[in-house]
Structure formats: structure tokens, C-alpha cells
BALUM-34223 format. One record per residue (C-alpha): x, y, z; residue in three letters; residue number from 1. Coordinates in Angstrom, 3 decimals. Layout:
BEGIN
<<X Y Z> 'Ala' NUM>
...
***
This chain:
BEGIN
<<117.785 73.350 71.247> 'Met' 1>
<<115.990 76.029 73.231> 'Ser' 2>
<<113.217 78.049 71.701> 'Tyr' 3>
<<112.451 81.715 72.084> 'Ala' 4>
<<109.029 82.717 73.340> 'Gly' 5>
<<106.231 84.047 71.148> 'Pro' 6>
<<106.912 87.730 71.855> 'Asp' 7>
<<110.680 87.866 72.055> 'Phe' 8>
<<112.541 90.849 70.686> 'Glu' 9>
<<114.548 90.255 67.476> 'Pro' 10>
<<117.967 88.983 68.582> 'Pro' 11>
<<121.026 91.029 67.760> 'Gln' 12>
<<123.713 89.635 65.446> 'Asn' 13>
<<122.089 86.218 65.529> 'Arg' 14>
<<123.572 83.387 63.566> 'Arg' 15>
<<121.817 80.152 62.541> 'Pro' 16>
<<122.146 77.765 65.446> 'Arg' 17>
<<124.640 74.957 65.352> 'Arg' 18>
<<125.655 72.801 68.300> 'Gly' 19>
<<123.009 70.081 68.604> 'Pro' 20>
<<121.959 70.406 65.007> 'Leu' 21>
<<123.407 68.041 62.457> 'Thr' 22>
<<125.805 68.694 59.621> 'Val' 23>
<<122.751 69.138 57.397> 'Ala' 24>
<<121.820 72.338 59.248> 'Leu' 25>
<<125.375 73.594 58.932> 'Ala' 26>
<<124.963 73.274 55.194> 'Ala' 27>
<<122.143 75.818 55.406> 'Leu' 28>
<<124.382 78.559 56.819> 'Val' 29>
<<125.799 79.701 53.439> 'Pro' 30>
<<122.234 80.067 52.175> 'Gly' 31>
<<121.296 82.090 55.241> 'Ala' 32>
<<124.308 84.348 54.857> 'Leu' 33>
<<123.585 84.801 51.171> 'Leu' 34>
<<120.020 85.784 52.008> 'Gly' 35>
<<121.352 88.325 54.513> 'Trp' 36>
<<123.717 89.786 51.932> 'Leu' 37>
<<120.948 90.005 49.359> 'Val' 38>
<<118.705 91.894 51.736> 'Tyr' 39>
<<121.526 94.241 52.678> 'Glu' 40>
<<122.180 94.886 48.993> 'Thr' 41>
<<118.655 95.226 47.622> 'Val' 42>
<<116.997 96.579 50.767> 'Gly' 43>
<<114.677 94.405 52.813> 'Gly' 44>
<<111.561 95.496 54.641> 'Pro' 45>
<<113.758 97.824 56.712> 'Gly' 46>
<<116.860 98.081 58.921> 'Asp' 47>
<<116.726 97.636 62.659> 'Asp' 48>
<<119.708 99.870 63.296> 'Gly' 49>
<<122.674 97.557 62.987> 'Gly' 50>
<<121.413 94.054 63.789> 'Ser' 51>
<<122.267 92.850 60.294> 'Gly' 52>
<<118.675 91.835 59.645> 'Arg' 53>
<<115.676 93.487 58.073> 'Ala' 54>
<<113.296 94.969 60.623> 'Thr' 55>
<<110.052 93.113 61.257> 'Val' 56>
<<107.202 95.421 60.435> 'Arg' 57>
<<103.734 94.255 61.274> 'Ser' 58>
<<101.100 95.000 58.684> 'Ser' 59>
<<97.400 94.668 59.502> 'Pro' 60>
<<96.350 91.110 58.638> 'Pro' 61>
<<93.866 90.793 55.834> 'Ala' 62>
<<90.591 88.930 56.275> 'Ala' 63>
<<91.476 85.556 57.713> 'Ser' 64>
<<88.562 83.639 56.257> 'Gly' 65>
<<87.324 82.002 59.453> 'Thr' 66>
<<84.547 79.429 59.248> 'Pro' 67>
<<82.015 82.145 60.153> 'Ser' 68>
<<83.196 84.238 57.219> 'Asp' 69>
<<83.037 81.263 54.888> 'Asp' 70>
<<79.465 80.493 55.973> 'Ala' 71>
<<78.354 83.199 53.581> 'Lys' 72>
<<79.316 80.939 50.690> 'Glu' 73>
<<76.458 78.741 49.455> 'Pro' 74>
<<77.351 75.123 50.086> 'Ser' 75>
<<76.492 74.095 46.550> 'Gly' 76>
<<78.635 76.701 44.795> 'Ser' 77>
<<80.683 75.362 41.872> 'Pro' 78>
<<84.414 75.157 42.310> 'Glu' 79>
<<86.174 78.092 40.604> 'Pro' 80>
<<89.250 77.510 38.515> 'Thr' 81>
<<92.383 79.526 37.830> 'Gly' 82>
<<94.395 81.722 40.160> 'Thr' 83>
<<92.586 82.898 43.219> 'Ser' 84>
<<94.330 86.114 44.132> 'Ser' 85>
<<96.997 88.124 42.357> 'Ala' 86>
<<98.812 91.383 42.880> 'Ser' 87>
<<99.233 93.946 40.138> 'Ala' 88>
<<102.716 93.798 38.606> 'Pro' 89>
<<104.986 96.110 40.590> 'Ala' 90>
<<106.539 99.008 38.699> 'Ala' 91>
<<109.876 99.003 40.529> 'Thr' 92>
<<111.956 96.867 42.846> 'Gly' 93>
<<114.711 94.254 42.622> 'Pro' 94>
<<112.159 91.500 41.941> 'Leu' 95>
<<110.428 93.332 39.105> 'Lys' 96>
<<109.359 90.758 36.507> 'Gly' 97>
<<109.494 87.867 38.991> 'Lys' 98>
<<106.344 85.887 39.772> 'Val' 99>
<<105.907 84.268 43.174> 'Val' 100>
<<102.988 81.973 43.962> 'Val' 101>
<<102.095 81.485 47.617> 'Ile' 102>
<<100.001 78.411 48.341> 'Asp' 103>
<<98.201 78.773 51.707> 'Pro' 104>
<<97.560 75.198 52.791> 'Gly' 105>
<<93.927 74.076 53.057> 'His' 106>
<<90.892 76.374 52.991> 'Asn' 107>
<<88.754 77.607 55.894> 'Pro' 108>
<<85.678 76.192 54.136> 'Gly' 109>
<<86.995 72.671 53.586> 'Asn' 110>
<<85.285 71.350 56.698> 'Phe' 111>
<<81.918 72.231 55.137> 'Arg' 112>
<<82.687 70.276 51.955> 'His' 113>
<<84.002 66.923 53.095> 'Thr' 114>
<<82.609 64.958 50.147> 'Ser' 115>
<<84.229 67.339 47.660> 'Glu' 116>
<<87.641 67.382 49.302> 'Ile' 117>
<<87.630 63.620 49.841> 'Asn' 118>
<<87.311 62.846 46.131> 'Arg' 119>
<<90.417 61.322 44.584> 'Gln' 120>
<<92.651 63.191 42.145> 'Val' 121>
<<95.624 61.997 40.105> 'Asp' 122>
<<99.009 63.021 41.526> 'Ile' 123>
<<101.111 61.108 39.010> 'Gly' 124>
<<102.378 58.344 41.290> 'Thr' 125>
<<98.887 57.407 42.496> 'Asn' 126>
<<95.562 58.979 43.447> 'Arg' 127>
<<94.989 60.986 46.581> 'Lys' 128>
<<92.346 63.125 48.285> 'Glu' 129>
<<91.589 66.489 46.682> 'Cys' 130>
<<92.506 68.243 49.934> 'Asp' 131>
<<92.055 67.966 53.706> 'Thr' 132>
<<90.702 70.212 56.429> 'Thr' 133>
<<94.151 70.674 57.949> 'Gly' 134>
<<94.904 70.628 61.650> 'Thr' 135>
<<94.489 73.078 64.548> 'Ser' 136>
<<95.882 73.930 67.954> 'Thr' 137>
<<94.261 72.368 71.005> 'Asn' 138>
<<92.511 75.714 71.525> 'Asp' 139>
<<90.979 75.630 68.038> 'Gly' 140>
<<93.232 77.989 66.050> 'Tyr' 141>
<<93.116 76.387 62.604> 'Thr' 142>
<<95.920 75.674 60.204> 'Glu' 143>
<<93.852 77.258 57.417> 'Ala' 144>
<<93.653 80.525 59.351> 'Lys' 145>
<<97.383 80.394 60.106> 'Phe' 146>
<<98.419 79.758 56.511> 'Thr' 147>
<<96.300 82.609 55.143> 'Leu' 148>
<<97.668 85.056 57.691> 'Asp' 149>
<<101.279 84.166 56.887> 'Val' 150>
<<100.518 84.274 53.145> 'Ala' 151>
<<99.088 87.794 53.431> 'His' 152>
<<102.162 88.969 55.319> 'Arg' 153>
<<104.467 87.360 52.750> 'Met' 154>
<<102.566 88.996 49.902> 'Arg' 155>
<<103.086 92.435 51.448> 'Thr' 156>
<<106.823 91.846 51.927> 'Leu' 157>
<<107.401 90.433 48.445> 'Leu' 158>
<<105.368 93.096 46.674> 'Glu' 159>
<<107.576 95.701 48.350> 'Lys' 160>
<<110.478 93.992 46.591> 'Gln' 161>
<<108.717 94.375 43.242> 'Gly' 162>
<<107.448 90.815 42.781> 'Ala' 163>
<<104.116 89.898 41.273> 'Thr' 164>
<<102.484 87.695 43.914> 'Val' 165>
<<99.622 85.256 43.388> 'Lys' 166>
<<97.786 83.187 45.982> 'Leu' 167>
<<96.263 79.822 45.121> 'Thr' 168>
<<93.326 80.683 47.382> 'Gln' 169>
<<92.358 83.559 49.628> 'Asp' 170>
<<89.262 82.153 51.366> 'Ala' 171>
<<87.491 83.364 48.221> 'Asp' 172>
<<86.047 79.993 47.225> 'Arg' 173>
<<83.917 77.427 49.072> 'Pro' 174>
<<86.705 74.843 49.338> 'Tyr' 175>
<<90.017 73.773 47.856> 'Gly' 176>
<<91.578 74.092 45.388> 'Pro' 177>
<<92.504 70.445 45.040> 'Cys' 178>
<<96.179 69.585 45.194> 'Val' 179>
<<96.424 69.083 41.437> 'Asp' 180>
<<94.922 72.516 40.774> 'Glu' 181>
<<97.257 74.099 43.311> 'Arg' 182>
<<100.174 72.797 41.268> 'Ala' 183>
<<98.527 73.892 38.024> 'Arg' 184>
<<98.105 77.476 39.293> 'Ile' 185>
<<101.845 77.800 39.815> 'Gly' 186>
<<102.611 76.150 36.490> 'Asn' 187>
<<100.235 78.358 34.509> 'Glu' 188>
<<101.579 81.475 36.213> 'Ala' 189>
<<105.072 80.422 35.068> 'Lys' 190>
<<106.112 81.139 38.630> 'Ala' 191>
<<109.757 81.699 39.410> 'Asp' 192>
<<109.145 80.236 42.871> 'Ala' 193>
<<106.229 78.619 44.698> 'Val' 194>
<<106.014 78.071 48.449> 'Val' 195>
<<103.194 76.129 50.071> 'Ser' 196>
<<102.658 77.249 53.678> 'Val' 197>
<<101.528 74.746 56.324> 'His' 198>
<<101.672 73.876 60.022> 'Ala' 199>
<<101.918 70.304 61.235> 'Asp' 200>
<<99.635 68.270 63.505> 'Gly' 201>
<<102.003 65.851 65.220> 'Ser' 202>
<<102.153 64.731 68.850> 'Gly' 203>
<<103.011 66.860 71.872> 'Ala' 204>
<<106.762 67.193 72.354> 'Gly' 205>
<<107.399 67.127 68.612> 'Asn' 206>
<<108.679 70.592 67.768> 'Arg' 207>
<<110.231 72.695 65.052> 'Gly' 208>
<<109.831 73.400 61.351> 'Phe' 209>
<<110.750 71.452 58.254> 'His' 210>
<<110.876 72.239 54.546> 'Val' 211>
<<109.630 69.560 52.156> 'Ile' 212>
<<111.429 69.165 48.823> 'Leu' 213>
<<110.180 67.312 45.739> 'Pro' 214>
<<111.798 63.974 45.044> 'Gly' 215>
<<112.634 62.850 41.531> 'Ser' 216>
<<109.384 61.519 40.056> 'Val' 217>
<<108.621 60.463 36.491> 'Asp' 218>
<<105.244 58.744 36.492> 'Ala' 219>
<<102.006 59.482 34.703> 'Gly' 220>
<<101.346 63.236 34.697> 'Ala' 221>
<<104.217 63.853 37.124> 'Ala' 222>
<<107.766 64.680 36.074> 'Asp' 223>
<<109.768 66.597 38.662> 'Thr' 224>
<<113.227 65.840 37.308> 'Arg' 225>
<<113.810 69.352 35.994> 'Ala' 226>
<<112.785 71.065 39.238> 'Ile' 227>
<<114.467 68.868 41.852> 'Val' 228>
<<117.716 70.889 41.798> 'Gly' 229>
<<116.269 74.407 41.850> 'Pro' 230>
<<113.646 73.372 44.395> 'Ser' 231>
<<116.378 72.141 46.743> 'Arg' 232>
<<118.168 75.468 46.325> 'Asp' 233>
<<114.940 77.306 47.150> 'Leu' 234>
<<114.267 75.045 50.143> 'Gly' 235>
<<117.765 75.442 51.598> 'Glu' 236>
<<117.531 79.215 51.393> 'Arg' 237>
<<114.050 79.286 52.931> 'Val' 238>
<<115.167 76.984 55.768> 'Ala' 239>
<<118.303 79.010 56.423> 'Gly' 240>
<<116.483 82.331 56.623> 'Arg' 241>
<<113.641 80.822 58.669> 'Phe' 242>
<<116.157 79.734 61.311> 'Val' 243>
<<117.884 83.112 61.293> 'Ala' 244>
<<114.763 85.265 61.545> 'Val' 245>
<<112.467 83.209 63.796> 'Thr' 246>
<<115.052 81.488 65.973> 'Gly' 247>
<<113.109 78.240 65.568> 'Ser' 248>
<<114.968 74.963 65.298> 'Ala' 249>
<<114.513 72.321 62.620> 'Pro' 250>
<<112.109 69.503 63.414> 'Ser' 251>
<<113.100 67.073 66.141> 'Asn' 252>
<<110.747 64.410 64.775> 'Tyr' 253>
<<110.945 64.542 60.964> 'Val' 254>
<<114.094 64.269 58.879> 'Gly' 255>
<<117.683 64.156 60.080> 'Asp' 256>
<<117.704 67.366 62.107> 'Gly' 257>
<<118.634 69.615 59.204> 'Gly' 258>
<<115.133 70.873 58.475> 'Gly' 259>
<<114.914 69.379 54.972> 'Leu' 260>
<<112.743 66.405 53.995> 'Val' 261>
<<112.268 64.927 50.508> 'Thr' 262>
<<108.919 63.384 49.565> 'Arg' 263>
<<107.367 61.821 46.476> 'Lys' 264>
<<103.783 61.483 47.702> 'Asp' 265>
<<102.557 65.082 47.571> 'Leu' 266>
<<100.552 66.049 44.505> 'Gly' 267>
<<101.353 69.735 44.935> 'Gly' 268>
<<105.027 68.887 44.411> 'Leu' 269>
<<104.722 65.939 42.023> 'Asn' 270>
<<102.699 67.921 39.490> 'Leu' 271>
<<104.722 71.115 39.680> 'Ser' 272>
<<106.826 72.143 36.690> 'Thr' 273>
<<108.314 75.164 38.477> 'Val' 274>
<<110.539 75.327 41.588> 'Pro' 275>
<<108.371 74.599 44.603> 'Lys' 276>
<<108.676 73.620 48.264> 'Val' 277>
<<106.386 73.155 51.259> 'Phe' 278>
<<107.171 74.520 54.706> 'Ile' 279>
<<105.661 73.134 57.904> 'Glu' 280>
<<106.254 76.120 60.183> 'Cys' 281>
<<105.760 74.262 63.452> 'Gly' 282>
<<103.611 71.708 65.245> 'Asn' 283>
<<100.187 73.033 66.201> 'Met' 284>
<<99.637 70.170 68.661> 'Arg' 285>
<<102.625 71.042 70.824> 'Asp' 286>
<<101.827 73.772 73.353> 'Ser' 287>
<<105.169 75.557 72.985> 'Lys' 288>
<<105.036 75.590 69.176> 'Asp' 289>
<<101.365 76.565 69.348> 'Ala' 290>
<<102.276 79.608 71.437> 'Ala' 291>
<<104.496 80.754 68.577> 'Leu' 292>
<<102.079 79.931 65.772> 'Leu' 293>
<<99.261 81.863 67.449> 'Thr' 294>
<<101.416 84.964 67.975> 'Ser' 295>
<<101.016 87.676 65.359> 'Gly' 296>
<<104.528 88.930 66.080> 'Ala' 297>
<<105.984 85.476 65.460> 'Trp' 298>
<<103.914 84.992 62.292> 'Arg' 299>
<<105.449 88.209 60.977> 'Gln' 300>
<<108.893 86.752 61.628> 'Lys' 301>
<<107.872 83.530 59.890> 'Ala' 302>
<<106.624 85.473 56.862> 'Ala' 303>
<<109.820 87.489 56.795> 'Gln' 304>
<<112.069 84.455 57.039> 'Gly' 305>
<<110.275 82.628 54.232> 'Ile' 306>
<<110.206 85.769 52.090> 'Ser' 307>
<<113.911 86.419 52.597> 'Glu' 308>
<<114.621 82.877 51.467> 'Gly' 309>
<<112.556 83.445 48.315> 'Ile' 310>
<<114.348 86.745 47.628> 'Val' 311>
<<117.732 85.061 48.072> 'Ser' 312>
<<116.725 82.323 45.620> 'Phe' 313>
<<115.391 84.724 43.010> 'Leu' 314>
<<118.379 87.057 43.230> 'Arg' 315>
<<120.811 84.140 42.856> 'Gly' 316>
***
């Protein structure tokens, strides 16, 4: 599967790629088409004049929360609780009354608080680290910076559709939140959909995105049985639209080539009581994927693809 470069123009009349992809990717096509129809019906971020896809509009990125920005936080500050960032409820739009929680993976300040993020928390099936620092490209562009940028772009797109959008963190706290609190934020918001945004740190040559779905877990504080079905629906739609908008292929190193992976070891999924998925948008350690992830134009496409998948899920 070939990949488009970081600054390619939006393709015309593009369909989700088949060919070398497995039957699992083919199963995503109906979700992608449904997302396209929803955006045509309710009005996406714009129309590019007949391409059949909403126009990518770049909005100025909000503060990225780089380590230098986070240095203003005193290292001994207590960990806040509750939602980190929320939009005001939109007055109009097809998603009026819907709540979306975006979970930007990691925190730019985590590297300054290794003892705090290394402490163990209960994820139902076992105990795991509160959080990690995340990964980075070989040139030092961090996953935490990437996830916040994409989250800000998604928030803008979804608010235009009328959704109330909350972020689990916005570089507005010294570190974290821990994975159990990230799940709790979505639960307490009674979110209609939660997406946790990440980028992977695998070996060079490993390319592509994958969406992580919750497995069926019933252990301790974790019970995902009620959300497994709707989360898969959400994940399929997000994967389908991500392919269509970004042109990226599903992972060539994780899963079966269809872009969907089920896991039972992630506290952010295990402890969720609302539909939730993770997306690893690409591999920061591969130079070709890194060229995409560090491109603002491509990050806008990524935000749009994820957002269109959420809209498709919420509109049914």
C-alpha cells in the first residue's frame, strides 16, 4: 500500500483502499460510506466543490503545551481532578445535546513527574502505571504535542456540528491524568462517544494506523460488556473515515491488516462505561509516518477523519 506525502492535495472521489488490504478493511467501507452520507446530509466542515468530502479547513492550533510551557507549573502541584477542558453547550447543530470526550494521550509534563506517573493504579484486570511519557519522532516531536494538536482540531470540528466537547487534559495540569481518571472523566460526563488519540512508537518500517477496541472484561472494577458492541461500531466508523480522509493504510505490523485491534489490558478502555476507542494515528519512529504526523496539513486531515467517524456514529 502506497502512502501519500505529508502535503498532498485532497484526492478527488477517493474510495477506501482495497487490493492488498484484508477482508477486514473491506468491512469498513459501509461505515466510511455512511459517514460520507451523514456529512453530506448534516453539513460537514465544508464542501470542496464536488469531491464528495468535507473540505479540510485549517484552524490555528491552540497552545500545544510543550515542555517549556509546562515548566511554569510548580513540580509539587497537587493533581487536579475532574474534567480538564470543556466547551460550552452549542445552541444549534445536528449534534446538539451530544457529549464527546477527547482524550489526548499522555501529557507534556509527564516527563517531569516520573514518580507520580509510575505509581500503580487499578485497571480491573490488574494494576498498571498511572501513565507514561509517550513516544516521539527521531527529531524530538513528542506524542503529547501531537495528541493535543489533533484534539484541538477535533474540538473545533465537532463544536461546529453542535456537540459539547470535553478534553481529559489540555496541558493544564502538571501531569496525567492517570488512566483510571481518564476513563472516569468520560463516564462522569455521560459521554456519547470517547476517543483517545495516540501515535505509536514501533520500529522503522512499521507503518499505518490502528484503532483499539475494548475486549469483553468483567473483573474487579472493570465491566466492558455493555460497551463492546457500540465501541466496535464507533471504531469501525472512525477507521473507515480515517482511511478515506487521510489516505493512510491500516497498520502493517499490528492486527490483521484491517485497522482494528481488540485489547483487554488498557485501563482507559477497561474502566469505561461509555463507548470508547483508542486510535494510534501512525508510527512516530518510522520516517515516512513521522513526515505525516509532523505536518499540520495532515494533522487536520487526521482530525477530520476521526471527527467524521464520531459524527457518523452519533447520527446512527
